[in-house]
C-alpha positions in Angstrom: 24.4 -8.8 -7.5 21.4 -6.3 -8.0 21.9 -3.1 -6.8 18.9 -1.1 -4.8 19.0 3.3 -4.5 17.7 3.6 -1.0 16.0 6.6 0.2 17.7 6.8 3.7 16.5 10.2 5.9 18.2 8.7 9.0 15.1 7.5 10.6 14.9 3.6 12.0 12.7 2.7 9.0 14.8 3.3 6.0 18.2 2.0 8.2 16.3 -1.0 9.1 15.0 -1.3 5.5 19.3 -1.7 5.0 19.1 -4.9 6.5 16.4 -6.4 5.1 17.2 -5.5 1.2 20.8 -7.0 2.5 18.9 -10.6 3.9 17.0 -10.2 0.2 20.2 -10.2 -1.5 20.9 -6.5 -2.8 23.8 -4.7 -2.8 22.2 -1.4 -1.5 23.5 2.3 -1.8 22.5 4.7 0.5 20.9 7.9 -0.8 19.9 11.0 1.4 18.2 14.1 -0.2 18.8 17.3 2.1 15.8 19.5 1.6 15.8 21.9 4.9 18.8 24.3 5.5 19.2 23.0 8.8 18.9 19.2 8.1 21.5 16.8 9.9 22.4 13.7 7.9 24.3 12.3 10.8 22.3 9.6 11.6 21.8 8.7 8.1 25.4 8.6 7.8 26.4 6.4 10.9 23.8 3.7 10.0 25.4 3.5 6.4 28.7 2.9 8.3 27.6 0.6 10.7 26.1 -1.6 8.0 29.3 -0.8 5.5 27.3 0.0 2.9 27.7 3.0 -0.1 26.0 6.5 1.2 25.8 9.6 -0.6 23.9 12.7 0.0 22.4 14.7 -2.3 21.5 18.8 -1.6 18.5 19.3 -3.5 17.3 22.1 -1.1 16.7 25.1 -4.0 14.0 22.9 -5.6 12.7 21.1 -2.7 11.7 25.1 -1.8 10.2 25.8 -4.6 8.6 22.7 -5.7 7.3 21.7 -2.2 7.0 24.5 0.3 6.5 27.6 -2.4 3.6 25.5 -3.6 2.3 24.8 0.0 2.4 28.8 1.1 0.9 29.1 -2.0 -1.8 27.0 -1.6 -2.9 28.1 1.6 -2.7 31.5 0.7 -5.8 30.2 -2.1 -7.2 28.6 0.5 -7.1 25.4 -0.3 -5.5 22.4 2.5 -2.7 20.8 1.1 -1.0 17.8 1.7 2.9 18.5 1.2 4.1 14.8 1.6 1.6 13.4 -1.0 3.3 16.2 -2.9 6.7 15.7 -2.2 6.4 11.8 -2.9 5.2 12.7 -7.0 7.5 15.7 -7.3 11.1 15.0 -5.0 11.2 11.8 -2.9 10.4 9.3 -5.8 11.5 11.4 -8.7 15.1 11.9 -7.0 15.6 8.6 -6.2 14.6 7.8 -10.2 17.3 10.5 -11.2 19.7 8.9 -9.3 19.4 5.6 -10.2 21.1 5.3 -12.9 24.1 7.6 -12.0 24.9 5.1 -8.9 24.2 2.2 -11.5 21.5 0.9 -9.9 18.6 -1.7 -10.9 15.9 -0.8 -8.6 15.0 1.8 -5.9 13.4 1.2 -2.2 12.0 3.4 0.7 11.3 3.0 4.1 7.2 3.0 3.7 4.7 1.1 5.2 2.8 -0.6 1.9 3.1 -3.8 -0.6 3.9 -3.9 -4.4 3.2 -7.0 -5.7 3.1 -8.0 -9.9 3.0 -4.2 -10.8 0.6 -2.9 -8.1 0.1 -1.2 -4.7 -1.5 -2.5 -1.9 -2.1 -1.1 2.0 0.3 -2.7 4.3 -0.1 -5.5 6.8 0.0 -2.9 9.4 -3.0 -0.9 8.9 -1.9 1.3 11.5 1.3 2.4 10.0 -0.2 1.9 5.8 1.0 5.0 4.1 -0.1 3.9 0.9 -2.4 6.8 1.2 -0.1 9.0 0.5 1.7 6.5 -2.3 -1.3 7.3 -4.9 1.4 9.2 -7.4 3.4 6.3 -8.1 4.9 6.9 -12.0 2.6 3.3 -12.9 5.3 2.2 -15.8 7.9 2.4 -13.4 6.0 1.2 -10.0 7.5 -2.3 -10.4 11.3 -1.0 -10.2 10.1 0.3 -6.3 11.0 -2.1 -3.5 9.2 -1.1 0.1 11.6 -4.3 2.5 9.2 -3.4 5.5 5.8 -5.1 4.2 4.5 -7.4 6.8 6.5 -5.6 9.7 5.3 -4.0 12.3 6.8 -1.1 13.7 7.9 -3.3 16.8 9.1 -5.4 14.4 10.9 -3.2 12.5 12.8 -1.5 15.8 14.0 -4.6 16.9 15.7 -5.7 13.8 17.4 -2.1 14.1 18.3 -3.1 17.9 19.7 -6.4 16.7 22.3 -5.0 14.2 22.7 -2.2 16.8 21.9 1.1 15.1 22.0 4.2 17.0 18.5 5.2 15.8 16.8 2.2 16.8 14.5 4.0 19.2 14.2 7.1 17.4 10.6 8.7 17.8 8.8 8.4 14.7 8.4 12.2 12.7 4.3 12.7 12.6 5.1 16.6 11.3 5.6 18.3 8.2 9.5 18.2 7.9 9.9 22.2 6.8 8.0 23.3 9.9 9.9 22.9 12.9 8.3 25.8 15.1 3.8 25.3 15.6 2.3 25.5 12.9 0.7 28.8 13.7 4.5 30.4 13.9 5.4 29.2 11.1 2.3 30.5 8.8 2.1 33.8 10.5 5.7 34.4 9.3 5.2 33.1 5.5 2.0 34.1 5.3 0.5 38.1 5.8 -2.2 38.1 8.9 -5.4 40.0 7.8 -8.1 39.3 10.7 -11.4 39.3 9.3 -14.9 38.2 10.1 -16.3 35.0 11.0 -20.1 34.6 9.8 -22.7 32.1 11.2 -23.2 30.0 7.7 -26.8 29.5 9.0 -27.6 33.3 9.8 -25.6 35.1 7.6 -24.3 36.7 10.9 -20.9 38.1 12.6 -20.5 36.4 15.4 -16.9 37.1 15.7 -13.3 37.8 14.2 -10.3 35.6 12.6 -6.7 36.4 13.1 -6.1 34.8 9.3 -7.5 32.9 6.9 -4.8 30.8 6.5 -4.7 29.7 10.6 -8.2 27.8 9.7 -8.7 24.2 8.0 -12.2 22.8 6.8 -13.6 20.8 10.1 -11.6 22.6 12.5 -13.3 23.1 16.0 -10.9 24.0 18.4 -9.4 27.3 18.8 -11.9 29.4 17.1 -12.4 31.2 20.5 -16.0 32.0 20.1 -18.6 32.6 22.5 -22.2 32.4 22.6 -23.0 29.0 22.4 -22.6 25.6 24.4 -22.8 23.4 20.9 -19.7 22.5 18.9 -18.9 25.2 16.1 -17.0 24.1 13.1 -15.7 25.8 10.4 -17.2 25.1 7.2 -15.7 27.5 4.4 -13.7 30.5 3.0 -13.9 33.6 1.2 -10.2 34.3 0.3 -11.9 37.8 -1.7 -13.8 39.0 1.4 -11.5 37.4 3.6 -14.3 35.6 5.9 -14.3 32.5 7.7 -17.9 30.8 7.5 -18.7 28.7 10.8 -21.8 26.2 11.9 -23.0 24.7 14.7 -23.7 21.0 15.7 -22.4 18.5 14.7 -25.0 17.2 12.1 -25.0 20.4 10.7 -26.4 20.4 7.0 -22.8 22.3 6.3 -20.6 19.9 7.2 -21.2 17.4 4.3 -21.5 16.9 0.5 -21.9 13.8 -1.9 -19.4 14.3 -4.8 -16.5 15.9 -5.7 -14.3 16.4 -8.7 -10.6 15.3 -8.8 -8.2 16.9 -10.8 -4.5 15.7 -11.5 -5.4 12.3 -11.5 -3.3 9.2 -11.4 -4.4 5.9 -11.6 -2.2 2.4 -11.1 -4.4 -0.1 -13.4 -5.6 0.0 -16.5 -9.1 -1.5 -15.4 -11.4 1.2 -14.9 -14.0 0.4 -11.8 -16.9 2.2 -11.3 -17.5 1.4 -7.9 -14.9 1.3 -5.3 -13.5 3.0 -1.9 -12.0 5.8 -1.3 -10.2 7.7 1.8 -10.4 11.9 1.5 -7.9 11.8 4.6 -5.2 9.6 5.6 -6.6 8.0 9.0 -10.3 8.3 7.9 -12.0 4.6 7.1 -13.0 4.2 3.9 -16.4 4.8 1.8 -17.7 3.2 -0.6 -18.0 5.6 -3.9 -18.9 5.7 -7.4 -16.6 6.8 -9.9 -17.3 8.4 -13.2 -14.6 9.2 -15.7 -14.2 12.8 -16.7 -12.1 14.6 -19.8 -9.1 16.5 -18.7 -7.2 13.7 -16.5 -10.5 14.1 -13.7 -12.9 12.1 -11.8 -16.4 12.8 -10.6 -16.7 10.7 -7.1 -19.9 10.2 -5.5 -20.5 8.9 -2.1 -23.5 8.9 -0.4 -22.6 11.6 3.0 -19.4 12.5 4.1 -17.6 15.3 6.1 -14.7 17.4 5.8 -14.2 16.7 1.8 -11.8 19.5 1.6 -10.5 21.0 -2.0 -6.7 20.5 -2.2 -6.5 17.2 -0.3 -6.1 14.2 -1.7 -8.5 11.4 -2.4 -7.4 8.1 -2.8 -9.3 5.1 -4.6 -9.0 1.3 -3.3 -10.5 -1.9 -4.1 -10.2 -3.9 -1.3 -6.4 -3.8 -0.6 -5.3 -2.6 -3.7 -4.5 1.2 -4.6 -6.0 2.5 -7.5 -4.6 5.7 -7.3 -6.1 9.0 -7.1 -6.3 12.6 -7.4 -6.5 16.1 -5.4 -9.9 17.1 -5.0 -10.4 20.2 -7.4 -14.0 21.0 -6.0 -17.0 19.9 -3.0 -20.6 19.2 -4.1 -23.7 18.6 -3.3 -27.2 17.6 -5.6 -24.6 18.2 -7.9 -24.0 21.7 -7.4 -20.7 23.4 -6.3 -20.8 24.0 -2.5 -20.3 27.6 -2.4 -18.5 27.7 0.8 -15.5 26.0 -0.4 
């Protein structure tokens, strides 16, 4: 019987994954990571006992802080908008599962992600509302055939029914949509981690100071709520930051030209296919619709992504490429351009 090392967070997805893996004929070994100080593994421990599987808890709190939390804070301090879940999957979750696979004498690893792996390729989940392929583009290509996503083909409701029919206590546990290490509000967390430095808010069209911001780390590109700036009934949007000058740039109006770009450069690119497509689609944010793009392959493991027009393409975020349902890989947005020139305000 093949053994599978399953990452168990204590949530309903990874717990239901145990049941599905067992039905597939695997012997399941549960592994729970302690990433943050106040993490309680009780839900994972209880689910493992209920399902009668071997279970372990490994403490990675120190390395998680160094690789994920410190990186997240540093990126925000430098005006970027990082996605810590994408980064964590690369440097922590999947890496640690593979690191422990031999230790626990397992043949495969598995998680409760909603995505599909077939013939060594990554695809979107059938349930597009829960599809998490965007967060998984950084999977190691040479090891992807050793990964199992047992929830593929199921909806969240079906997963909860599986957990309920097996009398798991977490069957109705709420989904977590927040960053795991931020327990308070985002603003409170950033206030405690980074020094608050109020500065000028400038209307990028006029160059005039129209208000004060409370600290650049509290604002993201494209943000329109919580700006606390009067003087107009039209919508205002954050379009850029100048870290050196501690300046926040805003524009007025949803169709403002400063909101758009038509190309960007990706760094730290991870491709999951040998085929180098010149045309495909891309997501610049998890919940956005795909847009058609052209791809130019640069040196230094970088890509130039060209598109007709898009809003809120932000340095630090992930851009993920698709060919239909197949995830081709992606990278981190290094710089944003319009008509071949880097946008000076980003």
